[in-house]
N, C-alpha and C positions, 0 to 999 in steps of 0.2 A: 211501200211505204215512204212517202216524202219526206225527208228531212229539213227541219224548218230554219228558215233562214235567219242570219245573223240578226236581233233585233235591236232599234237604237232605244228608241225610250215608247212606252207603250200606253194604253188607256182601257179603264175597268168599263165594265158595262156599264154604270152609269155614267160615263162620260169625262169623270175626273181625272186630270192628268196625275199621274204618277210613274215614280222613277223604274225602270227595267227593274231593279234589286226587288222592288216590292212586289212586282209582278209575278217574279219568278216565285217568289216565297210563298204568294199567296197559291199560285199553280200546286205548290210542293204541300200546301195542305189540304187539299182538298182530297178525300178519301175515295180516289178512283184506282180500279186495278189495273196494272200496266199490261197494255197488250203483248202478248208473244212477238218477238221480233224475228223476222227472217235469217238466216245463217249469217248473208252477207251484211244485212242493216247490224246485225249486232255484233259484228265484229267492229264494225265502223263507229257502232255508239259505245263499244268499249274502248276503243282508241281516241275518240273524241268526246268525253263525257258533258262538255258544256255545247254541242254541236245543236243540239234539239231535246225537245221534251215530250213526248210520247204517251198518252194516258188513253186509258179505254174506260168506259162506263159498263157497268155489267147491267144487262138489261135482259131480265127473262132467259131463254135458253142461248143468246149471242150476246154481244158486246160491240158497243161502237167506240172507235177511236177519236178522240179529240186532236185533231193536227193544228197546231199554231202556226199561223203562216204571217210574215209581217209584208205588208204591201206599202207601197207609198202612195200617199193623198195628195190632193192638191193644193198648191199653196205650200209643200213640201213638209207636210205634218206626218209622221209615221202613225199609223194604225194598227190596230189588230183584226185580224179576220180570224174568226172561228166556224170552222167546218167540219159536219160530221160527215163521216163516211164507215160504210159497214166495214167489218172484219170480218174475217173467217172464221167460221164457227171452231169453236174450241170443243177438241175430241171427248166425247163420253166417255167417263171412266167407267168400266164394270165394278160391281162391288168387289170388294175383296181383292181386286188385281190393282190396286193403284200407282203401285210400286212396278218399275221395270222389273222382267224376270232375271235378268242378272243381278240386280240389286238383291232380290229375295233369294236366288241360290248362293249369293256370297254370304248374305247373314245366316243361313242355315251352315255352311260351310264353318265360318267364326266360328259360331255357338257352337259345333259340334267339338272344332278344334279346343275351344276353352273347358268344356268337359271332360274332354279325354285327358288333356293337361292337367287338370286339377282332380280328376277322378270322384268330381261330383255326384255324378252319377255311375255306377257302373257301366265298364265298357262297353259291353254288348247290349246294355239298356239304351246307351246314346248313339248305338249305332241304329236302333229302331228310329232315331227323329226322324227321318226321311218319309217312312211310311204316313208320318202324320201330318208333317208340315210342307211336301212336295205338291200333294193333293190341295190342301187348304190354301196353294200360294197359288194356283193354276200354272204349277211348273210339270207337272206329271199326273196323270190320272192313277188314281190308284191299283190297279190292276197292272201297269207298267212298271211302277215302281215295286211291287209284291214280286214282280218273277227275275229282280235282281238278285233275290236272296237264295236262289237255286237254281245257280247256272252250272255250266262244266266243270269249272275251276273248282267251285264247290265241293262236287260230285268226286272228283280226283283227288282232293283234300280228303274225306271221307272214306273212300277208299284206301289210299294212303295209309291212313290212322286205323281203319280195323286191323290191315295186315300188321302194323305195328305192334296194335294190343295184341294181337296174337302171338307173335314172337316174345313178348313182353309175357305175358299170360303162361307160356310154356317154357319160361326161363331159358331159352336159348339164347339171348343176349349174355347172360351172366357167365356161360359157357364160352363164347368166343373173347368174351374179357380177360376171364382166368388164363384163358390157352395163350392168349397174345402176350401176357404178362411171364407165364412160363418160359415162354421164349426168348422175352428180351433180358430177362434177368433181372437182380435188385440193385447194381450200381446205381448211384443216384443220377447220372446223367442219363442213364440207358432206362431207368425206372420212368422217369419222366417224360423221356421219349415212348415209351410202352403207353403210360396212362393217356397222354394226349394222342397218340396215334389211334387209340382202341375206342376214346372218348369220341373222336373227330368220325370214325368210321361209323360206330352206332348212330349219332346222332345225323347221318345221313338218312337214316330209315324211319328211326324211331323218336319219339319228343326229345328234345334238350333237353326239360325237366326231367323227365324219367333218367335219362342219360347219368345226369349229374348226379341225383339220387341213390344210382346204383352205384355210380364210381367213387365217390367221395369216402364212403366208410370202408371201401378195401383199401383207398391209399392210405386212411387213418389205420387202419389195422396193419398194414405194411409196415408204415414208419415207426409205428408204436412198438413191434417186433424188433426192428434194427433200435430203436434207442434202446430199448431193454437188454439185447443182447451186448452193445457195446458198451452199457453201463456194467454188465457182469465182467466185461473182458477186461475193462479198466479196473474193476475190483480184485481180479487174480492178480492184475500186473502190480497193482502196489500191496499184495499180498507176498510175491515175491521179490520185494524191494526194487521194482524197477517201475516209480511212480511215472516218472516222464523221462525224455531223453536227456536232462539233466542229471540223473542221478543213476544212469548206466554207468558200472566202472571200468576204467581203464584197464585193460589186459595187461599192461606191465606193473602197475602201481597198484590194483584192485580198489581205487579209490575213485572218487564220482570224477568223470571226464572233464570238467572245468576246472579241476585243483589237483592237476597232475603233480604239481611239487608236492604233494602230500601235505598241503595247508588249505585251509577254509579262504584264507587272504592275501596267501602268499609269506605271511610272516610267522609261519610256523605250528599253527592252530589247526588240528586236525578235526572234522566236521563228525558228528555223529547222528545217523539216523534216528531222531526221537520219535515219539509219538507226534510232538506236535508240528512236524514238518511232515509227517504224513498225514495228519488231520487236513493240513494246509494243501498239501498236492493233490487229496483227493478233492476237496472244496474247487480248486483250480480246475479241476478235469472236469467236474460235474458241471459247473459253470458254462467251461469251453464247449462242453456237449450240448447242455440248454440252450446255448446260443444258436450251435449248427442246424440242431434240430428243430428249432424255431424257424430260422431261415426256411429250412426244408419243408415244413408243414406249411409254409405260406406258398412257397413256389410250386409245390405238389396241389395246393388247394387251387389257387389261381389258374394253374395248366390246365385242369380239368373243365371249369366253369368256363376258361377260354376257349378250347377245345370244342367245347359243346357248341358255342356260338360261333365258331368259325368252320367244323364242321357242318351245322346244318344250311349252309349258304351250297354246299355241292353238289344238291340236288335240288330240283323243282318241288319235291315235296319235303324238302328236309326242313322248310321253316316257312312260316305264314306270308311273310313277302314277298315270297319268290313266286307263291301263287296268286297273290294281288297284283303283281305286276304282270303273269299272264292273263287274268283277268279283267284288268286294265286294259290291254293290248287287243284283246279281243272284242272288247266293248267299244272302244274309241276308234281302232281301226280294223273293221269289222273283215277288209279285204285282204289283210294281212299273210294269208297263205301259210298260218298256221307254224310261223317263224319262231315262236318262244315253244319248244318242245321238250319231253325228256332227253333225249338225246343232244338236241343244239343246245340245250343249257348246260347239262353236264359236260360236254365239249369245251365251252367256257369257264364256268364255275370251278370244276372241280384239279385244273393244274392249281388255279387261283388259290384253292384253298390248300393244296398242298406248300406252295410257295408261302402262303402267310400262317402255315401252321409250322415251317420249319425257323423263318424268320422269328416266329413268337418264342419257340423253345431256344434260339440261341438267345433273345433277348432276358428270358427269363432266368436262363443259365448265368448270364453275366449277372444280374443283378440279388441274384439269391443264394448262389452257389461258386460262382467265380469260376475261372477255368483254369484250376488247378487239374491237370491230365490225371495226375496217380490219384488224387481223391475222388474226382469226379466219375471219371471215365475207368477208375477201377482197374488200372494197369497192374497186372500181376495174377496171384491166384486169388480163389475165393475165400475171405475170412470166415470165420465163426458166425460172425455177426450176421453176414453174408449167407449162409448156410442155412441159420434160425429162420430169416427173413423169407427165404424162399419156398422154406417149408410150410410156413403158413400159408403162402398160395397155394401151394401143392397139396394142404388137407382141404383147402376151400375147395378147390377142384375135385378130391376125391368124394365131396358129400355129395357132388352132384350125382354121381354114378355114373352108369354107361348111358348112352344117347338111346332115348325109348322111342316108339313108335312115334309118338304124336311129337317129339322135335324132329325127326328125320321129314316127317309128312311139311312141317312147316318150315323146314330148311328148303324143302324142296319145291313148294308153292312160292316162297319168297323167290330165290331164285330163278324160278322160271317165270315171275312178275316184271323181274329185272331184265332180265331177257327179252320180254316181250316189247316193253316200253323201249329199249334201245334200238330193236327191229323194228319196230312200227313204222316210221319215218326218218331212216338214218341221217338223209340230208344228201350223200353223195349216191346214193343209189335209191330206187323206189323200194320201200318197204312192203310189209306182206299185207297192212290194210290198203296200200293202193291196190295191188291184184287182186283182194278177194272181195273189198267191201266198197271203197271208195269212188264214186264215178261223176263226171262229168266237173272234176275239180273241187268236188263237195267233200268235205271231211266227215264222213257218215261214222266213223269209229276213231275216238279219240283217247288221248290217254287215261280219261276218266272213265271211257268204257270197260279199258283192260282193267282198271284197280279194283271198279266195281266189281266184275268178273270173278276176280281174281279172290275177292271178299268172302263173295257169297258162297266159293268152295270151303270156306273156313267151318261155315255153317252146317255144310253137307258131309265132310269128310269125318270118318270117327276119330275119338282120339286115341285109341287101342283098337289091335285087330280083334273083329268080333268073332265070336263063337257060331260054330254051325252044328246042326243037328236036325236029323230027320224028323225026330221025334217032338223038338223044338222045348226041350228042358236040359238041364246040365245032368254032369254024371252023378251029382247027389240028388237028383230027380226034383231040383229047384226049376223056377221058368227062366228062361234064356232073357236077359234085357238087354236091348240095344244100349252099345255105349254113348258118351256125351260126344258130342261134336267137339273138334278143334277148339273153337271159341263157341261159348252161348252169349246169349244177349244182355243176363245181367251183368257182365263183366263188360261189357261193350258201355250200358248204361253208368257204370260207375265210371270207367276211365276215360270215356270219350268227351273232351272239352267242346262241348255244345255250343259254348259262349262263342269260339272263334270260327264257328260258322257265321253267325250273326254278326260278328265283326267284317267278316268276307264280302256278306251280304251288302251290309251299311256301305262299305267301300264303292263296293259296284254300283249302287244305288247313286252315290255321290258322282260318281262317274258320269252316269247316264245324264244326271239333273243339270252339269254344267254344261255338257253336249247339247242339250235338249232346250235350254235356256237361253243360249249363245254365250253363257260367262266364259267359256273354254276360248272363244273367238276373240272375246275382249282382253281377256289377260294373255294372249298369244300377241294381239297388236299391241298393248301394252310393253309387252318385254323386246319388242321387235327390236329396240336398240342395242341389245346384246348381239346383234348379229356382228356388230365391230368387233366384239372381243373375239380372239382366238379359240376353235373348239377346245384343244387340248386345257386352256384355262378355264374354261368355262364348266369343263367336267370336272378339273380337279377343286373349284371353288364351291361347286354345288356339292360335291362328295364330301367336303370338309363341315360345310352347313348341315348336310344331313345326320353325318355321325356324330354332330354337337347336340342338336335336337332331339336324338334319339336315347342321350342321357336322361332327358328328363320326361320321355315321354315313351310310350310302347311302340315298339317296331311294327307293329299292324296300324297305331295309328299315326304314326310318323309316313308311312308308305302310302297309306291311303290318303293324307294329304296333299302329299307333294307330289305323286304320281302326274295325276291330271292337271298340275300346271306346269308341270315340265313337258307334258307333250304337248299342251297348248304353244309354248314356246319355243320346240322344236319347230313345230309344224309352221310358226310365223318365221322363225330365220332359216327356215330352209335347210336344217338337221337331220340327219337321222334321229329319231326320236329314242332308239335303243342307247343310244351315244350318250345319252344323259340319264335315261331309266335305269339301264342295267347298273352303271356302277353306284348310281343312289339307292337303288333296292340292297343291293349286298351292303352298303355303307351303314343301312338303317339295324342291320345287325349286330355294327359293331360297337356294342354296349357294353365298356370295359371299365370304365371309371367308376361307377357308383352301386353301390348293392342292391339299389331299389330299380335301378335300369333294366334289370332281365332275371326272370326267376332263377337262373344257373348260380349268378352272381350272389344271389340272397340266401341259395341253399350253403354255399361255401361259407357266407359270412355268418351265418346262424351256428357253425361250429367252434366260433371264439377264437380262432387261431389269427384272425386278420383285423385289422382297424381300417378305418376308411381311408387314410392316408397311403397305406398299402397299394390298396386296390386303386387308388387314384394315380399314385405314383408310377404304378406298370401299366396299368391303361392308359395314361394317356400319350405314351410311347406307341403303345399298340395301334391307336387310334390313327397315328400317323403313318407306321408300316403300314397298316391295310388300306389306307387311301390312295399311298403310292403303289402299292403292289395291285390293287384294283385299275388304277390307272394305267401301269404298265400292261397288265393283262389285256384293257381296253383297248390299246394302241398297237398291240401286237397281233395276238392270235383272233383276238375276239374282232378285230377288224376284219380278218379272212374269214371267220365263221359266219358274222351277221352282215358283211358286206358296209361297213359302217361308214366307208368313205364317199357313200352315194346318198343321196335322197332319194329313198324308195316311193314308187310309184303309189303303192298302197298307204302311203302317207300321207297324199292328196288329199284334204279335208273335202273339195270339191267333186271330186270323183267319188269320194264314200257316200256323198249325201245322197238320200231318197229321191 
């Protein structure tokens, strides 16, 4: 399209002389549709807005562009020549597809993020929006959207939960917890260590919520017994005339230690152990004991809920964000070669979990128990209060009785499942799946296959040894009945979190929609300037961002929203996607500051021993500790396990394109 030359003066259609400004004003008043500019001309027009005027007349299906040209006429007069040239046909827009697909997909993501953050709709209901909106906006067909809701990662989640429900149903988790507490003892520091270690271990395999709900009542009972026992000991001490150290008699004078001269104030007045003094001493001891156990209650309660969140990060099935990462990696980078599996995740996340748990224990010790080695670690023999509290745990363990057949069977299945997960594809050597099932670099058997297989056995193996009789009847003449299996569907229906399955599917649908619509590519190009920032700084900044965002939103929603964006950014700046996706996935579980941030926090808060400020004060530092610990793991053994220092070939989107 030719740009107009700078005009001198102009002439209207009637031949009357008009100034240039009047001509420009008239042209602007004409209701013409501006024709689309070529990219080059658009840039020139933006830089020089007065360089020319381009207008188009909408006529039928096409448009004509009026190009105003100023030419010199004879006699030195300037005139205006208006010529009409046909413009290119405007592309026809399909009904319902007027907006670019990238914008449509972005709208769906923003809408779902808003609903997830405000919980205007239930989280699982919001996760179903792609089933409706993606087909209507022409982003994906309905069949392609729906298959995202039951992928291999969903099967792994279901299988892992079925085994966890079986362990919980047969009370095996409570036996493990009480046994560990009997080993560590009841001294405050060791007791907190025992509760945190046990909670973290159980959270690796069963839900964080179930673990917290089981451990908090045990902690409350133990601390209550410790408090009552100490109160009884104080009462006995008062009755014997030893209210506190200030009233202990001096061996020489037989008087209180601080008045060795036999006087109360050094002037000859001898004190008497009056009733009023005893009441004051008892009140002071009760106040001191109440303050001590208030801090102990707070520290122990927080240690349980924090350990549940930290422990869930250690295994691939421990918490939902871990499975979301695996599903997103498999969807966005289908040629990744099963880079995230149970063994590789455990190798990276378990040492990090131990490090975070240890640092969290030190921090909670510092703010709630102090570092008095004698009082905290109990240097010396056991007191009467310790023995009574220990007896509480022992009595609870005795109530369980001996291990029955169902517990032994569940334990064997559980250990077998973990071993099969570890040895399927260890990484450093070919696993059993490679030799027996996988062919031509295709993953026929995955961790989900193993989880479903072992969970099916729970519905087959009986919960008790069956009776055998050739006559088909018992010794008393009754008919032999088949024993119930280890797990029945009624229990599964009651305890299975079906909403999480829909949440997982909604996340996978968003990731697939972002890829198919081109939104992922656009986001990656928009974030390409981040290539100038060092990779470690990028990982730390994103980790802090996610750990802050997850305080106000569920960890599932946080991971679902952030991971596709991070994958696009990493691909655009030629950075290993796992370098930013791994730390952000774990940071999504670092919800330590608010009671509403995660169910374990809400459970301990409901007992009434904590205030919001208590949780915020302890959780703020734990967020910092967690982010730094994760990034330390990322840049040390994580780099060795996942080769994070290089950009992998499977992350090349061009190669992955069909």
